[in-house]
A tleap script that builds the chain and sets N, CA, C and O, in Angstrom:
source leaprc.protein.ff14SB
mol = sequence {
  NMET ARG ALA LEU GLU ASN GLU ARG GLY PHE
  ALA LEU VAL GLU SER ILE GLY THR LEU VAL
  PHE ALA SER LEU ALA LEU GLY GLY GLY LEU
  ILE VAL VAL TYR VAL SER PHE ALA HIE GLN
  TRP LEU LYS HIE ALA ALA TYR GLU THR SER
  ILE CYS LEU SER THR PRO ALA ILE VAL SER
  THR CYS GLU ARG GLY LEU ARG ASP SER THR
  SER ARG ALA LEU PRO VAL GLY SER ILE GLU
  LYS VAL TYR LEU SER ARG SER ARG THR ASN
  VAL LYS THR ARG PHE HIE TRP ARG LEU ASN
  ASN GLU ILE VAL LEU ALA VAL GLU ASP VAL
  ARG SER VAL PRO LEU LEU GLY LYS CLEU
}
set mol.1.N position { 15.760 -64.017 -84.828 }
set mol.1.CA position { 14.870 -64.111 -85.973 }
set mol.1.C position { 13.666 -63.190 -85.793 }
set mol.1.O position { 13.221 -62.538 -86.737 }
set mol.2.N position { 13.153 -63.149 -84.577 }
set mol.2.CA position { 11.990 -62.324 -84.290 }
set mol.2.C position { 12.305 -60.835 -84.490 }
set mol.2.O position { 11.444 -60.094 -84.963 }
set mol.3.N position { 13.494 -60.389 -84.147 }
set mol.3.CA position { 13.888 -58.991 -84.319 }
set mol.3.C position { 13.932 -58.619 -85.798 }
set mol.3.O position { 13.573 -57.499 -86.161 }
set mol.4.N position { 14.364 -59.539 -86.651 }
set mol.4.CA position { 14.419 -59.291 -88.090 }
set mol.4.C position { 13.015 -59.115 -88.666 }
set mol.4.O position { 12.805 -58.266 -89.532 }
set mol.5.N position { 12.047 -59.915 -88.189 }
set mol.5.CA position { 10.665 -59.788 -88.653 }
set mol.5.C position { 10.080 -58.448 -88.230 }
set mol.5.O position { 9.351 -57.826 -89.002 }
set mol.6.N position { 10.384 -57.995 -87.027 }
set mol.6.CA position { 9.888 -56.695 -86.551 }
set mol.6.C position { 10.460 -55.551 -87.392 }
set mol.6.O position { 9.757 -54.585 -87.688 }
set mol.7.N position { 11.739 -55.661 -87.776 }
set mol.7.CA position { 12.347 -54.626 -88.607 }
set mol.7.C position { 11.715 -54.582 -89.994 }
set mol.7.O position { 11.515 -53.504 -90.554 }
set mol.8.N position { 11.402 -55.748 -90.545 }
set mol.8.CA position { 10.748 -55.789 -91.848 }
set mol.8.C position { 9.354 -55.168 -91.772 }
set mol.8.O position { 8.943 -54.428 -92.666 }
set mol.9.N position { 8.644 -55.473 -90.710 }
set mol.9.CA position { 7.309 -54.909 -90.528 }
set mol.9.C position { 7.356 -53.397 -90.386 }
set mol.9.O position { 6.518 -52.685 -90.940 }
set mol.10.N position { 8.348 -52.908 -89.634 }
set mol.10.CA position { 8.484 -51.469 -89.461 }
set mol.10.C position { 8.865 -50.793 -90.770 }
set mol.10.O position { 8.380 -49.701 -91.065 }
set mol.11.N position { 9.729 -51.430 -91.559 }
set mol.11.CA position { 10.118 -50.886 -92.857 }
set mol.11.C position { 8.907 -50.821 -93.788 }
set mol.11.O position { 8.763 -49.870 -94.557 }
set mol.12.N position { 8.031 -51.840 -93.719 }
set mol.12.CA position { 6.824 -51.841 -94.530 }
set mol.12.C position { 5.904 -50.690 -94.133 }
set mol.12.O position { 5.354 -50.014 -95.002 }
set mol.13.N position { 5.734 -50.462 -92.850 }
set mol.13.CA position { 4.893 -49.360 -92.368 }
set mol.13.C position { 5.478 -48.020 -92.801 }
set mol.13.O position { 4.738 -47.136 -93.232 }
set mol.14.N position { 6.790 -47.858 -92.691 }
set mol.14.CA position { 7.435 -46.622 -93.136 }
set mol.14.C position { 7.249 -46.408 -94.635 }
set mol.14.O position { 6.979 -45.290 -95.074 }
set mol.15.N position { 7.390 -47.464 -95.413 }
set mol.15.CA position { 7.232 -47.363 -96.868 }
set mol.15.C position { 5.815 -46.966 -97.241 }
set mol.15.O position { 5.620 -46.123 -98.117 }
set mol.16.N position { 4.838 -47.551 -96.599 }
set mol.16.CA position { 3.442 -47.213 -96.886 }
set mol.16.C position { 3.162 -45.755 -96.518 }
set mol.16.O position { 2.499 -45.040 -97.269 }
set mol.17.N position { 3.663 -45.320 -95.372 }
set mol.17.CA position { 3.485 -43.920 -94.960 }
set mol.17.C position { 4.119 -42.954 -95.937 }
set mol.17.O position { 3.530 -41.927 -96.275 }
set mol.18.N position { 5.311 -43.275 -96.390 }
set mol.18.CA position { 6.005 -42.424 -97.358 }
set mol.18.C position { 5.258 -42.390 -98.688 }
set mol.18.O position { 5.141 -41.334 -99.310 }
set mol.19.N position { 4.756 -43.535 -99.121 }
set mol.19.CA position { 4.003 -43.616 -100.373 }
set mol.19.C position { 2.714 -42.798 -100.298 }
set mol.19.O position { 2.363 -42.098 -101.248 }
set mol.20.N position { 2.021 -42.885 -99.183 }
set mol.20.CA position { 0.794 -42.102 -99.009 }
set mol.20.C position { 1.112 -40.610 -99.028 }
set mol.20.O position { 0.422 -39.847 -99.704 }
set mol.21.N position { 2.134 -40.184 -98.305 }
set mol.21.CA position { 2.508 -38.774 -98.269 }
set mol.21.C position { 2.913 -38.275 -99.660 }
set mol.21.O position { 2.501 -37.190 -100.070 }
set mol.22.N position { 3.712 -39.055 -100.384 }
set mol.22.CA position { 4.143 -38.659 -101.725 }
set mol.22.C position { 2.948 -38.558 -102.673 }
set mol.22.O position { 2.889 -37.650 -103.503 }
set mol.23.N position { 2.002 -39.482 -102.555 }
set mol.23.CA position { 0.806 -39.444 -103.400 }
set mol.23.C position { -0.030 -38.196 -103.123 }
set mol.23.O position { -0.513 -37.548 -104.051 }
set mol.24.N position { -0.195 -37.865 -101.858 }
set mol.24.CA position { -0.955 -36.657 -101.496 }
set mol.24.C position { -0.254 -35.397 -101.995 }
set mol.24.O position { -0.905 -34.486 -102.509 }
set mol.25.N position { 1.058 -35.341 -101.848 }
set mol.25.CA position { 1.808 -34.171 -102.308 }
set mol.25.C position { 1.727 -34.031 -103.825 }
set mol.25.O position { 1.545 -32.926 -104.335 }
set mol.26.N position { 1.859 -35.123 -104.537 }
set mol.26.CA position { 1.782 -35.091 -105.995 }
set mol.26.C position { 0.377 -34.693 -106.454 }
set mol.26.O position { 0.228 -33.870 -107.358 }
set mol.27.N position { -0.641 -35.270 -105.839 }
set mol.27.CA position { -2.027 -34.922 -106.192 }
set mol.27.C position { -2.332 -33.459 -105.918 }
set mol.27.O position { -2.959 -32.785 -106.735 }
set mol.28.N position { -1.889 -32.971 -104.772 }
set mol.28.CA position { -2.100 -31.559 -104.441 }
set mol.28.C position { -1.370 -30.643 -105.407 }
set mol.28.O position { -1.895 -29.602 -105.801 }
set mol.29.N position { -0.162 -31.028 -105.789 }
set mol.29.CA position { 0.601 -30.232 -106.748 }
set mol.29.C position { -0.083 -30.183 -108.105 }
set mol.29.O position { -0.120 -29.134 -108.749 }
set mol.30.N position { -0.620 -31.308 -108.538 }
set mol.30.CA position { -1.326 -31.336 -109.825 }
set mol.30.C position { -2.575 -30.457 -109.787 }
set mol.30.O position { -2.891 -29.785 -110.769 }
set mol.31.N position { -3.277 -30.460 -108.676 }
set mol.31.CA position { -4.470 -29.605 -108.552 }
set mol.31.C position { -4.075 -28.138 -108.622 }
set mol.31.O position { -4.745 -27.350 -109.290 }
set mol.32.N position { -2.996 -27.762 -107.943 }
set mol.32.CA position { -2.538 -26.370 -107.961 }
set mol.32.C position { -2.151 -25.957 -109.382 }
set mol.32.O position { -2.496 -24.860 -109.822 }
set mol.33.N position { -1.448 -26.815 -110.091 }
set mol.33.CA position { -1.046 -26.502 -111.468 }
set mol.33.C position { -2.277 -26.371 -112.362 }
set mol.33.O position { -2.347 -25.450 -113.176 }
set mol.34.N position { -3.247 -27.274 -112.225 }
set mol.34.CA position { -4.450 -27.231 -113.064 }
set mol.34.C position { -5.265 -25.968 -112.798 }
set mol.34.O position { -5.737 -25.325 -113.735 }
set mol.35.N position { -5.430 -25.614 -111.536 }
set mol.35.CA position { -6.207 -24.417 -111.193 }
set mol.35.C position { -5.480 -23.161 -111.668 }
set mol.35.O position { -6.123 -22.210 -112.111 }
set mol.36.N position { -4.167 -23.143 -111.585 }
set mol.36.CA position { -3.404 -21.986 -112.090 }
set mol.36.C position { -3.566 -21.841 -113.598 }
set mol.36.O position { -3.776 -20.738 -114.103 }
set mol.37.N position { -3.469 -22.950 -114.310 }
set mol.37.CA position { -3.685 -22.920 -115.756 }
set mol.37.C position { -5.117 -22.480 -116.062 }
set mol.37.O position { -5.344 -21.661 -116.953 }
set mol.38.N position { -6.074 -23.025 -115.323 }
set mol.38.CA position { -7.483 -22.676 -115.534 }
set mol.38.C position { -7.704 -21.178 -115.333 }
set mol.38.O position { -8.423 -20.550 -116.111 }
set mol.39.N position { -7.100 -20.607 -114.312 }
set mol.39.CA position { -7.272 -19.179 -114.036 }
set mol.39.C position { -6.773 -18.342 -115.210 }
set mol.39.O position { -7.449 -17.406 -115.638 }
set mol.40.N position { -5.602 -18.673 -115.729 }
set mol.40.CA position { -5.064 -17.925 -116.864 }
set mol.40.C position { -5.921 -18.117 -118.113 }
set mol.40.O position { -6.172 -17.159 -118.844 }
set mol.41.N position { -6.365 -19.332 -118.359 }
set mol.41.CA position { -7.197 -19.592 -119.530 }
set mol.41.C position { -8.530 -18.852 -119.428 }
set mol.41.O position { -9.015 -18.302 -120.416 }
set mol.42.N position { -9.116 -18.840 -118.241 }
set mol.42.CA position { -10.410 -18.177 -118.055 }
set mol.42.C position { -10.297 -16.670 -118.246 }
set mol.42.O position { -11.208 -16.047 -118.791 }
set mol.43.N position { -9.189 -16.078 -117.805 }
set mol.43.CA position { -8.976 -14.651 -118.051 }
set mol.43.C position { -8.893 -14.374 -119.549 }
set mol.43.O position { -9.446 -13.388 -120.035 }
set mol.44.N position { -8.200 -15.248 -120.276 }
set mol.44.CA position { -8.099 -15.103 -121.727 }
set mol.44.C position { -9.478 -15.283 -122.381 }
set mol.44.O position { -9.844 -14.526 -123.280 }
set mol.45.N position { -10.229 -16.276 -121.931 }
set mol.45.CA position { -11.557 -16.521 -122.495 }
set mol.45.C position { -12.490 -15.343 -122.222 }
set mol.45.O position { -13.313 -15.003 -123.071 }
set mol.46.N position { -12.374 -14.721 -121.060 }
set mol.46.CA position { -13.191 -13.544 -120.751 }
set mol.46.C position { -12.838 -12.390 -121.677 }
set mol.46.O position { -13.725 -11.666 -122.131 }
set mol.47.N position { -11.569 -12.212 -121.959 }
set mol.47.CA position { -11.136 -11.165 -122.886 }
set mol.47.C position { -11.682 -11.433 -124.287 }
set mol.47.O position { -12.195 -10.524 -124.941 }
set mol.48.N position { -11.572 -12.676 -124.744 }
set mol.48.CA position { -12.095 -13.029 -126.064 }
set mol.48.C position { -13.613 -12.806 -126.133 }
set mol.48.O position { -14.135 -12.370 -127.159 }
set mol.49.N position { -14.300 -13.101 -125.056 }
set mol.49.CA position { -15.747 -12.875 -125.014 }
set mol.49.C position { -16.053 -11.383 -125.049 }
set mol.49.O position { -17.024 -10.964 -125.678 }
set mol.50.N position { -15.244 -10.590 -124.387 }
set mol.50.CA position { -15.425 -9.138 -124.440 }
set mol.50.C position { -15.242 -8.612 -125.858 }
set mol.50.O position { -15.966 -7.717 -126.291 }
set mol.51.N position { -14.279 -9.165 -126.573 }
set mol.51.CA position { -14.101 -8.768 -127.970 }
set mol.51.C position { -15.348 -9.131 -128.769 }
set mol.51.O position { -15.821 -8.329 -129.574 }
set mol.52.N position { -15.883 -10.324 -128.556 }
set mol.52.CA position { -17.095 -10.746 -129.252 }
set mol.52.C position { -18.251 -9.801 -128.929 }
set mol.52.O position { -19.020 -9.426 -129.814 }
set mol.53.N position { -18.368 -9.416 -127.647 }
set mol.53.CA position { -19.456 -8.514 -127.248 }
set mol.53.C position { -19.315 -7.129 -127.872 }
set mol.53.O position { -20.312 -6.427 -128.039 }
set mol.54.N position { -18.107 -6.728 -128.214 }
set mol.54.CA position { -17.902 -5.398 -128.786 }
set mol.54.C position { -18.268 -5.362 -130.272 }
set mol.54.O position { -18.236 -4.299 -130.892 }
set mol.55.N position { -18.611 -6.502 -130.835 }
set mol.55.CA position { -19.043 -6.583 -132.234 }
set mol.55.C position { -20.571 -6.672 -132.269 }
set mol.55.O position { -21.203 -6.795 -131.220 }
set mol.56.N position { -21.164 -6.614 -133.446 }
set mol.56.CA position { -22.623 -6.740 -133.519 }
set mol.56.C position { -23.136 -8.176 -133.310 }
set mol.56.O position { -24.324 -8.427 -133.510 }
set mol.57.N position { -22.289 -9.101 -132.921 }
set mol.57.CA position { -22.705 -10.494 -132.730 }
set mol.57.C position { -23.804 -10.602 -131.671 }
set mol.57.O position { -23.903 -9.762 -130.776 }
set mol.58.N position { -24.613 -11.627 -131.785 }
set mol.58.CA position { -25.667 -11.893 -130.805 }
set mol.58.C position { -25.005 -12.344 -129.504 }
set mol.58.O position { -24.035 -13.101 -129.529 }
set mol.59.N position { -25.523 -11.884 -128.379 }
set mol.59.CA position { -24.922 -12.180 -127.077 }
set mol.59.C position { -24.855 -13.686 -126.837 }
set mol.59.O position { -23.867 -14.175 -126.290 }
set mol.60.N position { -25.875 -14.422 -127.232 }
set mol.60.CA position { -25.862 -15.876 -127.018 }
set mol.60.C position { -24.738 -16.546 -127.809 }
set mol.60.O position { -24.218 -17.578 -127.383 }
set mol.61.N position { -24.361 -15.980 -128.940 }
set mol.61.CA position { -23.236 -16.503 -129.720 }
set mol.61.C position { -21.930 -16.324 -128.946 }
set mol.61.O position { -21.081 -17.215 -128.936 }
set mol.62.N position { -21.776 -15.173 -128.301 }
set mol.62.CA position { -20.576 -14.923 -127.488 }
set mol.62.C position { -20.521 -15.878 -126.297 }
set mol.62.O position { -19.455 -16.389 -125.953 }
set mol.63.N position { -21.674 -16.116 -125.670 }
set mol.63.CA position { -21.711 -17.039 -124.532 }
set mol.63.C position { -21.380 -18.460 -124.981 }
set mol.63.O position { -20.648 -19.172 -124.294 }
set mol.64.N position { -21.909 -18.872 -126.117 }
set mol.64.CA position { -21.621 -20.211 -126.637 }
set mol.64.C position { -20.132 -20.355 -126.923 }
set mol.64.O position { -19.545 -21.399 -126.637 }
set mol.65.N position { -19.513 -19.313 -127.488 }
set mol.65.CA position { -18.073 -19.350 -127.738 }
set mol.65.C position { -17.276 -19.472 -126.452 }
set mol.65.O position { -16.284 -20.199 -126.397 }
set mol.66.N position { -17.709 -18.760 -125.415 }
set mol.66.CA position { -17.056 -18.843 -124.108 }
set mol.66.C position { -17.138 -20.264 -123.566 }
set mol.66.O position { -16.131 -20.828 -123.136 }
set mol.67.N position { -18.319 -20.835 -123.587 }
set mol.67.CA position { -18.506 -22.196 -123.059 }
set mol.67.C position { -17.723 -23.228 -123.873 }
set mol.67.O position { -17.116 -24.138 -123.309 }
set mol.68.N position { -17.738 -23.084 -125.191 }
set mol.68.CA position { -17.021 -24.038 -126.048 }
set mol.68.C position { -15.517 -23.987 -125.811 }
set mol.68.O position { -14.875 -25.026 -125.660 }
set mol.69.N position { -14.954 -22.786 -125.777 }
set mol.69.CA position { -13.499 -22.678 -125.628 }
set mol.69.C position { -13.038 -23.181 -124.260 }
set mol.69.O position { -11.978 -23.799 -124.157 }
set mol.70.N position { -13.811 -22.928 -123.225 }
set mol.70.CA position { -13.390 -23.394 -121.900 }
set mol.70.C position { -13.593 -24.894 -121.735 }
set mol.70.O position { -12.787 -25.554 -121.081 }
set mol.71.N position { -14.646 -25.438 -122.312 }
set mol.71.CA position { -14.858 -26.883 -122.162 }
set mol.71.C position { -13.796 -27.673 -122.933 }
set mol.71.O position { -13.430 -28.773 -122.519 }
set mol.72.N position { -13.300 -27.132 -124.037 }
set mol.72.CA position { -12.227 -27.810 -124.779 }
set mol.72.C position { -10.903 -27.749 -124.017 }
set mol.72.O position { -10.186 -28.747 -123.937 }
set mol.73.N position { -10.582 -26.595 -123.463 }
set mol.73.CA position { -9.292 -26.427 -122.781 }
set mol.73.C position { -9.304 -26.967 -121.359 }
set mol.73.O position { -8.272 -27.403 -120.850 }
set mol.74.N position { -10.463 -26.940 -120.717 }
set mol.74.CA position { -10.581 -27.367 -119.324 }
set mol.74.C position { -11.653 -28.448 -119.209 }
set mol.74.O position { -12.793 -28.155 -118.850 }
set mol.75.N position { -11.293 -29.696 -119.513 }
set mol.75.CA position { -12.302 -30.755 -119.507 }
set mol.75.C position { -12.863 -31.055 -118.119 }
set mol.75.O position { -13.966 -31.589 -118.000 }
set mol.76.N position { -12.117 -30.717 -117.075 }
set mol.76.CA position { -12.605 -30.912 -115.711 }
set mol.76.C position { -13.004 -29.546 -115.176 }
set mol.76.O position { -12.183 -28.630 -115.135 }
set mol.77.N position { -14.253 -29.405 -114.765 }
set mol.77.CA position { -14.787 -28.134 -114.295 }
set mol.77.C position { -15.825 -27.620 -115.272 }
set mol.77.O position { -15.900 -28.069 -116.416 }
set mol.78.N position { -16.630 -26.664 -114.803 }
set mol.78.CA position { -17.691 -26.137 -115.669 }
set mol.78.C position { -17.963 -24.672 -115.353 }
set mol.78.O position { -17.688 -24.185 -114.256 }
set mol.79.N position { -18.512 -23.988 -116.351 }
set mol.79.CA position { -18.864 -22.575 -116.209 }
set mol.79.C position { -20.281 -22.468 -115.666 }
set mol.79.O position { -21.181 -23.197 -116.083 }
set mol.80.N position { -20.459 -21.550 -114.733 }
set mol.80.CA position { -21.768 -21.286 -114.147 }
set mol.80.C position { -22.004 -19.782 -114.082 }
set mol.80.O position { -21.060 -18.994 -114.146 }
set mol.81.N position { -23.234 -19.400 -113.959 }
set mol.81.CA position { -23.623 -18.006 -113.719 }
set mol.81.C position { -22.965 -17.025 -114.689 }
set mol.81.O position { -22.214 -16.147 -114.264 }
set mol.82.N position { -23.232 -17.164 -115.952 }
set mol.82.CA position { -22.657 -16.275 -116.965 }
set mol.82.C position { -23.488 -14.998 -117.038 }
set mol.82.O position { -24.715 -15.046 -117.132 }
set mol.83.N position { -22.810 -13.865 -116.994 }
set mol.83.CA position { -23.455 -12.558 -117.144 }
set mol.83.C position { -22.670 -11.781 -118.193 }
set mol.83.O position { -21.499 -11.458 -117.995 }
set mol.84.N position { -23.325 -11.486 -119.303 }
set mol.84.CA position { -22.694 -10.720 -120.383 }
set mol.84.C position { -23.550 -9.488 -120.656 }
set mol.84.O position { -24.773 -9.581 -120.758 }
set mol.85.N position { -22.898 -8.341 -120.773 }
set mol.85.CA position { -23.658 -7.130 -121.099 }
set mol.85.C position { -22.807 -6.224 -121.965 }
set mol.85.O position { -21.577 -6.281 -121.948 }
set mol.86.N position { -23.501 -5.382 -122.724 }
set mol.86.CA position { -22.807 -4.385 -123.530 }
set mol.86.C position { -23.646 -3.127 -123.579 }
set mol.86.O position { -24.876 -3.156 -123.541 }
set mol.87.N position { -22.938 -2.038 -123.664 }
set mol.87.CA position { -23.580 -0.736 -123.817 }
set mol.87.C position { -22.785 0.019 -124.879 }
set mol.87.O position { -21.872 -0.533 -125.495 }
set mol.88.N position { -23.132 1.255 -125.082 }
set mol.88.CA position { -22.391 2.050 -126.070 }
set mol.88.C position { -20.961 2.332 -125.619 }
set mol.88.O position { -20.085 2.555 -126.454 }
set mol.89.N position { -20.716 2.325 -124.314 }
set mol.89.CA position { -19.394 2.711 -123.806 }
set mol.89.C position { -18.541 1.558 -123.310 }
set mol.89.O position { -17.315 1.676 -123.284 }
set mol.90.N position { -19.158 0.429 -122.909 }
set mol.90.CA position { -18.334 -0.676 -122.415 }
set mol.90.C position { -19.022 -2.031 -122.584 }
set mol.90.O position { -20.221 -2.120 -122.845 }
set mol.91.N position { -18.216 -3.074 -122.425 }
set mol.91.CA position { -18.706 -4.446 -122.435 }
set mol.91.C position { -18.256 -5.104 -121.140 }
set mol.91.O position { -17.204 -4.773 -120.592 }
set mol.92.N position { -19.068 -6.044 -120.657 }
set mol.92.CA position { -18.762 -6.685 -119.383 }
set mol.92.C position { -19.010 -8.186 -119.496 }
set mol.92.O position { -20.071 -8.627 -119.937 }
set mol.93.N position { -18.013 -8.950 -119.089 }
set mol.93.CA position { -18.098 -10.405 -119.049 }
set mol.93.C position { -17.852 -10.835 -117.613 }
set mol.93.O position { -16.849 -10.461 -117.006 }
set mol.94.N position { -18.773 -11.622 -117.075 }
set mol.94.CA position { -18.605 -12.118 -115.699 }
set mol.94.C position { -19.162 -13.537 -115.641 }
set mol.94.O position { -20.250 -13.804 -116.151 }
set mol.95.N position { -18.412 -14.443 -115.018 }
set mol.95.CA position { -18.877 -15.818 -114.847 }
set mol.95.C position { -18.105 -16.497 -113.721 }
set mol.95.O position { -17.074 -16.005 -113.262 }
set mol.96.N position { -18.628 -17.629 -113.293 }
set mol.96.CA position { -17.971 -18.469 -112.293 }
set mol.96.C position { -17.598 -19.782 -112.949 }
set mol.96.O position { -18.350 -20.322 -113.761 }
set mol.97.N position { -16.434 -20.288 -112.593 }
set mol.97.CA position { -15.993 -21.599 -113.052 }
set mol.97.C position { -15.826 -22.464 -111.818 }
set mol.97.O position { -15.125 -22.084 -110.880 }
set mol.98.N position { -16.458 -23.615 -111.813 }
set mol.98.CA position { -16.451 -24.496 -110.641 }
set mol.98.C position { -15.701 -25.786 -110.969 }
set mol.98.O position { -16.023 -26.485 -111.930 }
set mol.99.N position { -14.690 -26.084 -110.144 }
set mol.99.CA position { -13.973 -27.351 -110.273 }
set mol.99.C position { -14.659 -28.416 -109.423 }
set mol.99.O position { -14.848 -29.548 -109.868 }
set mol.100.N position { -15.020 -28.057 -108.230 }
set mol.100.CA position { -15.811 -28.909 -107.338 }
set mol.100.C position { -16.518 -27.989 -106.357 }
set mol.100.O position { -16.576 -26.781 -106.585 }
set mol.101.N position { -17.047 -28.520 -105.290 }
set mol.101.CA position { -17.779 -27.669 -104.342 }
set mol.101.C position { -16.873 -26.702 -103.593 }
set mol.101.O position { -17.356 -25.719 -103.032 }
set mol.102.N position { -15.570 -26.963 -103.574 }
set mol.102.CA position { -14.659 -26.121 -102.808 }
set mol.102.C position { -13.856 -25.139 -103.655 }
set mol.102.O position { -13.404 -24.118 -103.137 }
set mol.103.N position { -13.671 -25.416 -104.927 }
set mol.103.CA position { -12.849 -24.554 -105.779 }
set mol.103.C position { -13.739 -23.888 -106.816 }
set mol.103.O position { -14.228 -24.532 -107.744 }
set mol.104.N position { -13.942 -22.575 -106.640 }
set mol.104.CA position { -14.745 -21.781 -107.571 }
set mol.104.C position { -13.941 -20.528 -107.913 }
set mol.104.O position { -13.499 -19.804 -107.020 }
set mol.105.N position { -13.757 -20.280 -109.193 }
set mol.105.CA position { -13.055 -19.074 -109.639 }
set mol.105.C position { -14.075 -18.119 -110.241 }
set mol.105.O position { -14.849 -18.499 -111.119 }
set mol.106.N position { -14.071 -16.883 -109.768 }
set mol.106.CA position { -14.926 -15.838 -110.335 }
set mol.106.C position { -14.065 -15.001 -111.273 }
set mol.106.O position { -12.998 -14.521 -110.891 }
set mol.107.N position { -14.540 -14.830 -112.504 }
set mol.107.CA position { -13.784 -14.094 -113.519 }
set mol.107.C position { -14.645 -12.944 -114.009 }
set mol.107.O position { -15.829 -13.119 -114.298 }
set mol.108.N position { -14.036 -11.761 -114.100 }
set mol.108.CA position { -14.748 -10.585 -114.595 }
set mol.108.C position { -13.829 -9.790 -115.505 }
set mol.108.O position { -12.646 -9.615 -115.214 }
set mol.109.N position { -14.380 -9.315 -116.598 }
set mol.109.CA position { -13.621 -8.505 -117.546 }
set mol.109.C position { -14.516 -7.354 -118.000 }
set mol.109.O position { -15.587 -7.586 -118.561 }
set mol.110.N position { -14.088 -6.133 -117.766 }
set mol.110.CA position { -14.826 -4.944 -118.197 }
set mol.110.C position { -13.899 -4.141 -119.096 }
set mol.110.O position { -12.775 -3.813 -118.716 }
set mol.111.N position { -14.388 -3.826 -120.297 }
set mol.111.CA position { -13.573 -3.102 -121.271 }
set mol.111.C position { -14.360 -1.946 -121.867 }
set mol.111.O position { -15.582 -2.013 -122.003 }
set mol.112.N position { -13.649 -0.891 -122.220 }
set mol.112.CA position { -14.267 0.238 -122.925 }
set mol.112.C position { -14.367 -0.101 -124.399 }
set mol.112.O position { -13.507 -0.785 -124.953 }
set mol.113.N position { -15.411 0.378 -125.019 }
set mol.113.CA position { -15.631 0.159 -126.452 }
set mol.113.C position { -15.130 1.386 -127.193 }
set mol.113.O position { -15.330 2.479 -126.663 }
set mol.114.N position { -14.512 1.330 -128.337 }
set mol.114.CA position { -14.219 0.128 -129.120 }
set mol.114.C position { -12.990 -0.592 -128.597 }
set mol.114.O position { -12.016 0.035 -128.179 }
set mol.115.N position { -13.046 -1.915 -128.626 }
set mol.115.CA position { -11.944 -2.746 -128.146 }
set mol.115.C position { -10.880 -2.947 -129.206 }
set mol.115.O position { -9.690 -2.793 -128.930 }
set mol.116.N position { -11.288 -3.285 -130.396 }
set mol.116.CA position { -10.331 -3.605 -131.435 }
set mol.116.C position { -9.532 -2.370 -131.817 }
set mol.116.O position { -10.089 -1.290 -132.014 }
set mol.117.N position { -8.236 -2.541 -131.916 }
set mol.117.CA position { -7.366 -1.427 -132.232 }
set mol.117.C position { -6.711 -0.837 -131.011 }
set mol.117.O position { -5.802 -0.016 -131.134 }
set mol.118.N position { -7.158 -1.241 -129.813 }
set mol.118.CA position { -6.536 -0.751 -128.572 }
set mol.118.C position { -5.614 -1.815 -128.022 }
set mol.118.O position { -5.863 -3.009 -128.187 }
set mol.119.N position { -4.552 -1.386 -127.370 }
set mol.119.CA position { -3.643 -2.318 -126.691 }
set mol.119.C position { -3.983 -2.404 -125.246 }
set mol.119.O position { -3.332 -3.138 -124.502 }
savepdb mol mol.pdb
quit
């Protein structure tokens, strides 16, 4: 009888270990997928902001559009350190997106003006 109780206890320990490992693997996988999606979305948002900068729009309007589009698509994480500039020859969008203290994506987009009409 005592041997059967020991086997049950060992099976319980194995099950808990497997459950913990599976939870960590699933959580890590979800983080990787979210950060990958975020990276692609942020590149797109930087391009859209560059298009806005190539128009006569006010720079703060372009920044607000950048922040709005990313906060809607990426509810977890935030944009920091936004730098937008335009000249007669090019536009530049640069910002950091922070998921937590360890995951920070730096995004930069530099385009020649005029943007619209070019592939």
